[in-house]
C-alpha positions as CSV (number, residue, x, y, z in Angstrom):
1,M,-26.3,19.1,-176.4
2,P,-27.7,16.1,-178.3
3,R,-30.2,16.7,-181.0
4,R,-33.8,16.3,-179.8
5,T,-36.4,14.3,-181.7
6,H,-40.1,15.3,-182.0
7,V,-42.4,12.4,-181.0
8,A,-46.2,12.4,-181.3
9,A,-48.1,9.6,-179.6
10,T,-51.4,8.9,-177.9
11,V,-50.9,8.5,-174.1
12,N,-53.9,7.5,-172.0
13,G,-56.3,8.4,-174.8
14,E,-54.8,11.9,-175.4
15,E,-52.7,13.1,-178.3
16,V,-49.3,14.3,-176.9
17,E,-46.2,15.6,-178.5
18,F,-42.8,16.0,-176.9
19,L,-39.1,16.5,-177.7
20,C,-36.7,13.9,-176.4
21,E,-33.0,13.0,-176.8
22,P,-32.4,9.7,-178.7
23,R,-31.0,8.1,-175.6
24,Q,-34.0,8.8,-173.3
25,S,-36.2,6.0,-172.2
26,L,-40.0,6.0,-172.5
27,L,-40.1,5.8,-168.7
28,E,-38.0,8.9,-168.3
29,V,-40.2,10.9,-170.7
30,L,-43.4,9.7,-169.2
31,R,-42.2,10.7,-165.7
32,E,-40.2,13.8,-166.4
33,N,-41.8,15.4,-169.5
34,L,-45.4,14.2,-169.3
35,R,-45.5,14.1,-165.4
36,L,-47.1,10.6,-165.4
37,T,-45.3,9.3,-162.4
38,G,-47.3,6.1,-161.8
39,A,-44.8,3.8,-163.6
40,K,-41.8,3.4,-161.3
41,E,-38.1,3.0,-162.0
42,G,-37.1,-0.2,-160.2
43,C,-34.1,-1.7,-162.0
44,N,-33.7,0.4,-165.1
45,N,-32.7,-2.7,-167.1
46,G,-36.0,-4.4,-167.8
47,N,-35.9,-7.0,-165.1
48,C,-38.4,-5.9,-162.4
49,G,-41.5,-4.8,-164.3
50,A,-42.2,-1.8,-162.1
51,C,-42.3,0.4,-165.2
52,T,-44.7,-1.7,-167.2
53,V,-47.0,0.2,-169.6
54,M,-49.1,-0.9,-172.5
55,M,-47.6,0.1,-175.9
56,N,-49.9,-0.7,-178.8
57,S,-51.8,-3.1,-176.6
58,V,-48.6,-5.0,-175.6
59,P,-47.1,-4.8,-172.1
60,V,-43.6,-3.4,-172.2
61,N,-40.9,-2.4,-169.7
62,S,-40.8,1.3,-170.4
63,C,-37.3,1.6,-169.0
64,I,-35.8,-0.3,-172.0
65,V,-38.0,1.2,-174.7
66,L,-36.6,4.4,-176.2
67,A,-39.0,7.3,-176.2
68,V,-38.4,7.8,-179.9
69,E,-39.9,4.3,-180.5
70,A,-43.2,5.6,-179.2
71,D,-43.7,7.9,-182.2
72,G,-47.2,7.1,-183.5
73,A,-47.8,4.6,-180.7
74,E,-50.7,4.2,-178.3
75,I,-49.4,4.2,-174.7
76,E,-51.5,3.3,-171.7
77,T,-50.1,3.9,-168.2
78,V,-51.4,2.9,-164.8
79,E,-53.0,6.3,-164.5
80,A,-55.5,5.2,-167.2
81,I,-56.8,2.1,-165.3
82,A,-59.3,3.9,-163.1
83,R,-62.1,5.4,-165.1
84,Q,-64.1,8.5,-164.1
85,G,-62.9,8.4,-160.6
86,H,-63.8,4.7,-160.0
87,M,-61.2,2.1,-159.4
88,H,-60.9,-0.8,-161.8
89,P,-61.7,-4.2,-160.3
90,I,-58.0,-5.1,-160.4
91,Q,-57.2,-2.0,-158.3
92,Q,-60.0,-2.7,-155.9
93,C,-58.9,-6.3,-155.4
94,F,-55.3,-5.4,-154.9
95,L,-56.4,-3.0,-152.2
96,E,-58.9,-5.2,-150.5
97,G,-56.6,-8.3,-150.7
98,A,-53.5,-6.5,-149.4
99,A,-51.7,-7.4,-152.6
100,L,-49.5,-4.4,-152.2
101,Q,-47.2,-2.9,-149.6
102,C,-44.4,-0.5,-150.5
103,G,-46.1,0.3,-153.9
104,V,-43.0,0.3,-156.1
105,C,-44.0,-2.8,-158.0
106,T,-47.8,-2.2,-157.8
107,P,-48.2,-0.1,-161.0
108,G,-46.4,-2.7,-163.1
109,F,-48.5,-5.5,-161.6
110,L,-51.7,-3.7,-162.2
111,V,-50.9,-3.0,-165.9
112,A,-49.7,-6.5,-166.5
113,A,-52.7,-8.0,-164.7
114,K,-55.2,-5.9,-166.6
115,A,-53.6,-6.9,-169.9
116,L,-53.9,-10.5,-168.9
117,L,-57.6,-10.2,-168.0
118,E,-58.3,-8.4,-171.2
119,K,-56.7,-11.3,-173.1
120,N,-58.2,-14.1,-171.0
121,P,-61.0,-13.1,-168.7
122,N,-60.8,-16.4,-166.8
123,P,-57.1,-17.3,-166.3
124,G,-56.0,-20.1,-164.1
125,E,-53.4,-19.7,-161.4
126,H,-50.6,-21.1,-163.6
127,E,-51.4,-18.6,-166.4
128,I,-51.6,-15.7,-163.9
129,R,-48.2,-16.6,-162.4
130,F,-46.7,-17.1,-165.9
131,N,-48.0,-13.7,-167.2
132,L,-46.9,-11.8,-164.1
133,A,-43.4,-13.5,-164.0
134,G,-41.8,-10.4,-165.4
135,N,-42.9,-8.4,-162.4
136,L,-40.9,-8.6,-159.1
137,C,-42.2,-7.9,-155.7
138,R,-39.9,-7.8,-152.7
139,C,-42.5,-7.2,-150.0
140,T,-45.8,-9.1,-150.3
141,G,-44.8,-12.4,-151.9
142,Y,-47.0,-13.5,-154.8
143,D,-49.9,-15.4,-153.4
144,K,-51.9,-12.3,-152.5
145,I,-51.3,-10.8,-155.9
146,V,-52.4,-14.0,-157.7
147,R,-55.6,-14.1,-155.5
148,A,-56.3,-10.4,-156.3
149,V,-56.1,-11.2,-160.0
150,Q,-58.4,-14.2,-159.6
151,D,-60.9,-12.1,-157.6
152,A,-60.8,-9.3,-160.2
153,A,-61.5,-11.9,-162.9
154,E,-64.6,-13.1,-161.0
155,I,-65.9,-9.6,-160.5
156,M,-65.3,-8.7,-164.1
157,Q,-67.1,-11.8,-165.3
158,S,-70.0,-11.3,-163.0
159,A,-70.3,-7.7,-164.4
160,Q,-70.6,-8.9,-168.0
161,P,-74.1,-9.4,-169.4
162,A,-75.1,-12.9,-169.9
163,A,-74.6,-14.3,-173.4
164,V,-77.7,-14.5,-175.5
165,K,-78.5,-18.1,-176.7
């Protein structure tokens, strides 16, 4: 049996510790050890984005990140997007705009879209498409997804207090 490595990280705001084999992916540990099953295994080679999580405020494909690399890292998964039982505007807009179907790609799109809106609260269509290019959808096409991100941006902007002059 391969030697296991102790890893301590912050996942969705909680300090966690786990043992993992050096070959295990972050996705595998999130799903199997920590029971956070929101991130999906689509391709297992970093091409589809279904497993996208935030690692130290950067979107990463967790299927190609080794779990041992998460030692000391801050990880945020799709489970952390909703707060206190309330959907985030990006989740609400995906739902209301029918920007999801089978659900395999949805967690990755939600994480990537939220990361984009945190970086740029008012992205144009080209920037949305560029930033979501690492996420593949085989069901809905991309127009509804782009519209959902645009709608979420509008909602989030309207919820911000007006700047003081």
